[in-house]
TITI-961906 format. One record per residue (C-alpha): residue number from 1; x, y, z. Coordinates in nm, 2 decimals, always signed. Layout:
+-----+--------+--------+--------+
| pos |      x |      y |      z |
+-----+--------+--------+--------+
| NUM |      X |      Y |      Z |
...
+-----+--------+--------+--------+
This chain:
+-----+--------+--------+--------+
| pos |      x |      y |      z |
+-----+--------+--------+--------+
|   1 |  -2.04 |  +0.07 |  -2.73 |
|   2 |  -1.96 |  -0.15 |  -3.02 |
|   3 |  -1.75 |  -0.46 |  -2.96 |
|   4 |  -1.44 |  -0.48 |  -3.17 |
|   5 |  -1.14 |  -0.71 |  -3.19 |
|   6 |  -0.79 |  -0.70 |  -3.31 |
|   7 |  -0.46 |  -0.88 |  -3.31 |
|   8 |  -0.27 |  -0.55 |  -3.35 |
|   9 |  -0.15 |  -0.54 |  -2.99 |
|  10 |  +0.06 |  -0.24 |  -3.06 |
|  11 |  -0.25 |  -0.03 |  -3.13 |
|  12 |  -0.32 |  -0.01 |  -2.76 |
|  13 |  -0.16 |  +0.28 |  -2.57 |
|  14 |  -0.07 |  +0.25 |  -2.20 |
|  15 |  -0.09 |  +0.54 |  -1.95 |
|  16 |  +0.17 |  +0.61 |  -1.69 |
|  17 |  -0.10 |  +0.57 |  -1.43 |
|  18 |  -0.18 |  +0.22 |  -1.54 |
|  19 |  -0.06 |  -0.01 |  -1.27 |
|  20 |  +0.24 |  -0.22 |  -1.34 |
|  21 |  +0.16 |  -0.55 |  -1.52 |
|  22 |  +0.17 |  -0.84 |  -1.28 |
|  23 |  +0.33 |  -1.14 |  -1.46 |
|  24 |  +0.17 |  -1.39 |  -1.23 |
|  25 |  -0.17 |  -1.25 |  -1.30 |
|  26 |  -0.10 |  -1.26 |  -1.68 |
|  27 |  +0.01 |  -1.63 |  -1.64 |
|  28 |  -0.31 |  -1.72 |  -1.47 |
|  29 |  -0.51 |  -1.54 |  -1.74 |
|  30 |  -0.31 |  -1.73 |  -2.01 |
|  31 |  -0.41 |  -2.06 |  -1.86 |
|  32 |  -0.77 |  -1.96 |  -1.82 |
|  33 |  -0.80 |  -1.82 |  -2.18 |
|  34 |  -0.62 |  -2.12 |  -2.33 |
|  35 |  -0.87 |  -2.35 |  -2.15 |
|  36 |  -1.18 |  -2.15 |  -2.23 |
|  37 |  -1.15 |  -1.82 |  -2.42 |
|  38 |  -1.42 |  -1.59 |  -2.29 |
|  39 |  -1.24 |  -1.26 |  -2.37 |
|  40 |  -1.54 |  -1.15 |  -2.58 |
|  41 |  -1.75 |  -1.15 |  -2.26 |
|  42 |  -1.50 |  -0.92 |  -2.08 |
|  43 |  -1.38 |  -0.66 |  -2.33 |
|  44 |  -1.09 |  -0.42 |  -2.28 |
|  45 |  -1.21 |  -0.06 |  -2.23 |
|  46 |  -1.03 |  +0.21 |  -2.41 |
|  47 |  -1.09 |  +0.58 |  -2.48 |
|  48 |  -1.10 |  +0.73 |  -2.83 |
|  49 |  -0.72 |  +0.76 |  -2.83 |
|  50 |  -0.69 |  +0.38 |  -2.77 |
|  51 |  -0.55 |  +0.45 |  -2.42 |
|  52 |  -0.63 |  +0.15 |  -2.20 |
|  53 |  -0.86 |  +0.23 |  -1.91 |
|  54 |  -0.92 |  -0.13 |  -1.81 |
|  55 |  -0.77 |  -0.46 |  -1.94 |
|  56 |  -0.40 |  -0.43 |  -1.98 |
|  57 |  -0.35 |  -0.78 |  -1.83 |
|  58 |  -0.60 |  -0.93 |  -2.08 |
|  59 |  -0.41 |  -0.76 |  -2.36 |
|  60 |  -0.08 |  -0.91 |  -2.24 |
|  61 |  -0.23 |  -1.26 |  -2.21 |
|  62 |  -0.40 |  -1.24 |  -2.55 |
|  63 |  -0.07 |  -1.14 |  -2.71 |
|  64 |  +0.11 |  -1.43 |  -2.56 |
|  65 |  -0.15 |  -1.67 |  -2.70 |
|  66 |  -0.19 |  -1.49 |  -3.03 |
|  67 |  -0.56 |  -1.45 |  -2.99 |
|  68 |  -0.77 |  -1.14 |  -3.07 |
|  69 |  -0.82 |  -0.87 |  -2.81 |
|  70 |  -1.19 |  -0.78 |  -2.77 |
|  71 |  -1.23 |  -0.41 |  -2.69 |
|  72 |  -1.48 |  -0.13 |  -2.67 |
|  73 |  -1.42 |  +0.24 |  -2.73 |
|  74 |  -1.59 |  +0.46 |  -2.47 |
|  75 |  -1.61 |  +0.83 |  -2.57 |
|  76 |  -1.70 |  +0.93 |  -2.21 |
|  77 |  -1.42 |  +0.76 |  -2.02 |
|  78 |  -1.08 |  +0.90 |  -1.95 |
|  79 |  -0.76 |  +0.82 |  -1.75 |
|  80 |  -0.91 |  +0.98 |  -1.45 |
|  81 |  -1.17 |  +0.70 |  -1.44 |
|  82 |  -0.90 |  +0.44 |  -1.38 |
|  83 |  -0.92 |  +0.47 |  -1.01 |
|  84 |  -1.30 |  +0.46 |  -0.98 |
|  85 |  -1.32 |  +0.16 |  -1.22 |
|  86 |  -1.06 |  -0.04 |  -1.03 |
|  87 |  -1.21 |  +0.05 |  -0.70 |
|  88 |  -1.54 |  -0.10 |  -0.80 |
|  89 |  -1.36 |  -0.41 |  -0.94 |
|  90 |  -1.14 |  -0.43 |  -0.62 |
|  91 |  -0.83 |  -0.54 |  -0.81 |
|  92 |  -0.60 |  -0.26 |  -0.72 |
|  93 |  -0.38 |  -0.28 |  -0.42 |
|  94 |  -0.32 |  +0.02 |  -0.19 |
|  95 |  +0.02 |  +0.08 |  -0.36 |
|  96 |  -0.15 |  +0.08 |  -0.70 |
|  97 |  -0.37 |  +0.37 |  -0.59 |
|  98 |  -0.08 |  +0.55 |  -0.43 |
|  99 |  +0.13 |  +0.52 |  -0.75 |
| 100 |  -0.17 |  +0.63 |  -0.96 |
| 101 |  -0.25 |  +0.94 |  -0.76 |
| 102 |  +0.12 |  +1.03 |  -0.73 |
| 103 |  +0.15 |  +1.03 |  -1.11 |
| 104 |  -0.17 |  +1.23 |  -1.13 |
| 105 |  -0.01 |  +1.48 |  -0.89 |
| 106 |  -0.30 |  +1.47 |  -0.63 |
| 107 |  -0.21 |  +1.67 |  -0.32 |
| 108 |  -0.01 |  +1.49 |  -0.06 |
| 109 |  +0.07 |  +1.18 |  -0.26 |
| 110 |  +0.42 |  +1.30 |  -0.35 |
| 111 |  +0.50 |  +1.33 |  +0.02 |
| 112 |  +0.34 |  +0.99 |  +0.09 |
| 113 |  +0.54 |  +0.82 |  -0.19 |
| 114 |  +0.86 |  +0.98 |  -0.07 |
| 115 |  +0.80 |  +0.86 |  +0.28 |
| 116 |  +0.74 |  +0.51 |  +0.16 |
| 117 |  +1.05 |  +0.52 |  -0.05 |
| 118 |  +1.25 |  +0.61 |  +0.27 |
| 119 |  +1.09 |  +0.32 |  +0.45 |
| 120 |  +1.00 |  +0.06 |  +0.19 |
| 121 |  +0.93 |  -0.21 |  +0.45 |
| 122 |  +0.66 |  +0.00 |  +0.61 |
| 123 |  +0.31 |  -0.13 |  +0.52 |
| 124 |  +0.13 |  +0.14 |  +0.32 |
| 125 |  -0.18 |  +0.13 |  +0.53 |
| 126 |  +0.03 |  +0.18 |  +0.84 |
| 127 |  +0.22 |  +0.47 |  +0.69 |
| 128 |  -0.12 |  +0.64 |  +0.62 |
| 129 |  -0.20 |  +0.62 |  +0.99 |
| 130 |  +0.13 |  +0.75 |  +1.10 |
| 131 |  +0.11 |  +1.04 |  +0.85 |
| 132 |  -0.24 |  +1.15 |  +0.93 |
| 133 |  -0.31 |  +1.42 |  +1.18 |
| 134 |  -0.58 |  +1.21 |  +1.37 |
| 135 |  -0.40 |  +0.87 |  +1.33 |
| 136 |  -0.66 |  +0.74 |  +1.10 |
| 137 |  -0.62 |  +0.55 |  +0.77 |
| 138 |  -0.91 |  +0.62 |  +0.53 |
| 139 |  -0.86 |  +0.38 |  +0.24 |
| 140 |  -1.17 |  +0.50 |  +0.06 |
| 141 |  -1.04 |  +0.86 |  +0.07 |
| 142 |  -0.71 |  +0.73 |  -0.07 |
| 143 |  -0.89 |  +0.56 |  -0.36 |
| 144 |  -1.07 |  +0.88 |  -0.43 |
| 145 |  -0.74 |  +1.08 |  -0.44 |
| 146 |  -0.73 |  +1.23 |  -0.10 |
| 147 |  -0.46 |  +1.17 |  +0.16 |
| 148 |  -0.37 |  +1.33 |  +0.49 |
| 149 |  +0.01 |  +1.39 |  +0.54 |
| 150 |  -0.03 |  +1.65 |  +0.81 |
| 151 |  +0.19 |  +1.48 |  +1.07 |
| 152 |  +0.50 |  +1.41 |  +0.86 |
| 153 |  +0.74 |  +1.52 |  +1.13 |
| 154 |  +0.59 |  +1.27 |  +1.38 |
| 155 |  +0.58 |  +1.00 |  +1.12 |
| 156 |  +0.95 |  +1.05 |  +1.04 |
| 157 |  +1.04 |  +1.03 |  +1.41 |
| 158 |  +0.84 |  +0.71 |  +1.46 |
| 159 |  +0.98 |  +0.56 |  +1.14 |
| 160 |  +1.33 |  +0.62 |  +1.26 |
| 161 |  +1.25 |  +0.45 |  +1.60 |
| 162 |  +1.10 |  +0.15 |  +1.41 |
| 163 |  +1.41 |  +0.14 |  +1.19 |
| 164 |  +1.63 |  +0.12 |  +1.51 |
| 165 |  +1.42 |  -0.17 |  +1.64 |
| 166 |  +1.48 |  -0.35 |  +1.31 |
| 167 |  +1.85 |  -0.38 |  +1.40 |
| 168 |  +1.76 |  -0.62 |  +1.68 |
| 169 |  +1.42 |  -0.78 |  +1.58 |
| 170 |  +1.30 |  -0.91 |  +1.24 |
| 171 |  +0.94 |  -0.83 |  +1.31 |
| 172 |  +0.98 |  -0.45 |  +1.35 |
| 173 |  +0.77 |  -0.38 |  +1.05 |
| 174 |  +0.48 |  -0.60 |  +1.15 |
| 175 |  +0.17 |  -0.39 |  +1.16 |
| 176 |  +0.08 |  -0.47 |  +1.52 |
| 177 |  +0.43 |  -0.39 |  +1.65 |
| 178 |  +0.43 |  -0.05 |  +1.46 |
| 179 |  +0.09 |  +0.03 |  +1.60 |
| 180 |  +0.21 |  -0.06 |  +1.96 |
| 181 |  +0.50 |  +0.18 |  +1.92 |
| 182 |  +0.27 |  +0.44 |  +1.78 |
| 183 |  +0.03 |  +0.41 |  +2.09 |
| 184 |  +0.32 |  +0.41 |  +2.33 |
| 185 |  +0.47 |  +0.72 |  +2.16 |
| 186 |  +0.14 |  +0.90 |  +2.18 |
| 187 |  +0.14 |  +0.89 |  +2.56 |
| 188 |  +0.43 |  +1.14 |  +2.56 |
| 189 |  +0.61 |  +0.92 |  +2.82 |
| 190 |  +0.83 |  +0.72 |  +2.58 |
| 191 |  +1.20 |  +0.80 |  +2.55 |
| 192 |  +1.38 |  +0.58 |  +2.30 |
| 193 |  +1.72 |  +0.65 |  +2.45 |
| 194 |  +1.59 |  +0.49 |  +2.77 |
| 195 |  +1.45 |  +0.19 |  +2.57 |
| 196 |  +1.79 |  +0.16 |  +2.39 |
| 197 |  +1.97 |  +0.13 |  +2.72 |
| 198 |  +1.72 |  -0.13 |  +2.85 |
| 199 |  +1.76 |  -0.34 |  +2.53 |
| 200 |  +2.13 |  -0.36 |  +2.58 |
| 201 |  +2.07 |  -0.62 |  +2.84 |
| 202 |  +1.71 |  -0.73 |  +2.75 |
| 203 |  +1.71 |  -0.76 |  +2.37 |
| 204 |  +1.61 |  -1.13 |  +2.39 |
| 205 |  +1.30 |  -1.03 |  +2.60 |
| 206 |  +1.16 |  -0.85 |  +2.30 |
| 207 |  +0.97 |  -1.13 |  +2.13 |
| 208 |  +0.69 |  -1.14 |  +1.87 |
| 209 |  +0.34 |  -1.10 |  +2.01 |
| 210 |  +0.00 |  -1.18 |  +1.88 |
| 211 |  -0.17 |  -0.85 |  +1.97 |
| 212 |  -0.10 |  -0.48 |  +2.01 |
| 213 |  -0.19 |  -0.51 |  +2.38 |
| 214 |  +0.07 |  -0.78 |  +2.44 |
| 215 |  +0.33 |  -0.57 |  +2.27 |
| 216 |  +0.26 |  -0.27 |  +2.48 |
| 217 |  +0.26 |  -0.48 |  +2.80 |
| 218 |  +0.60 |  -0.62 |  +2.70 |
| 219 |  +0.75 |  -0.28 |  +2.60 |
| 220 |  +0.63 |  -0.14 |  +2.93 |
| 221 |  +0.79 |  -0.43 |  +3.12 |
| 222 |  +1.13 |  -0.39 |  +2.95 |
| 223 |  +1.12 |  -0.01 |  +2.97 |
| 224 |  +1.05 |  -0.02 |  +3.35 |
| 225 |  +1.29 |  -0.30 |  +3.45 |
| 226 |  +1.55 |  -0.17 |  +3.70 |
| 227 |  +1.38 |  +0.17 |  +3.72 |
| 228 |  +1.25 |  +0.33 |  +4.03 |
| 229 |  +1.01 |  +0.55 |  +3.83 |
| 230 |  +0.77 |  +0.32 |  +3.67 |
| 231 |  +0.59 |  +0.44 |  +3.35 |
| 232 |  +0.25 |  +0.32 |  +3.24 |
| 233 |  +0.18 |  +0.32 |  +2.87 |
| 234 |  -0.20 |  +0.30 |  +2.88 |
| 235 |  -0.38 |  +0.19 |  +2.57 |
| 236 |  -0.74 |  +0.18 |  +2.46 |
+-----+--------+--------+--------+
């Protein structure tokens, strides 16, 4: 691939599946380039249509500084290589991959995105676990465009329970708390109506814990207080 450069920033075309430009990252690049411009050592990659496959932040930084963008045209690369490329470079977040594959209409990602839009405070990796049939969260599969949303009904039920907890505690969307509710729910012994009644007089007892085990022990203690039929929420 021949290295080229230009100050015609408008010549580059952006794909819908390009991740959103992070202004903080652009700002860091501007400072770095202004100090020591090494853009020629890390060229932008485009396809023959000048669609940006990798390097949109470098283009934005170069434009702010008014310096040339160094780029290479790869005839064999396409927008579908975006995910693989950024997986190797490890600079995409989980949400970047979700947005990318949703736009690319990969199976299941529309459902995943809708779920996250309903519960925006839910950590994406935790949402993956709630939605999957076996309770796993395979990030590598996600990056490759595969997602399991087979347990949508259960995930929605759990998400509504978490949402109710959010009315009384500010850590309801912490990953460990969500996972503790998930494990308790899986026992089949948990009834949130009972928990609601217990929390009417014990809401201050529900405090932030360091581990999932501690949360489950605390939930069990609150759930069983004043009850003659004690329930055990076993965990592994």
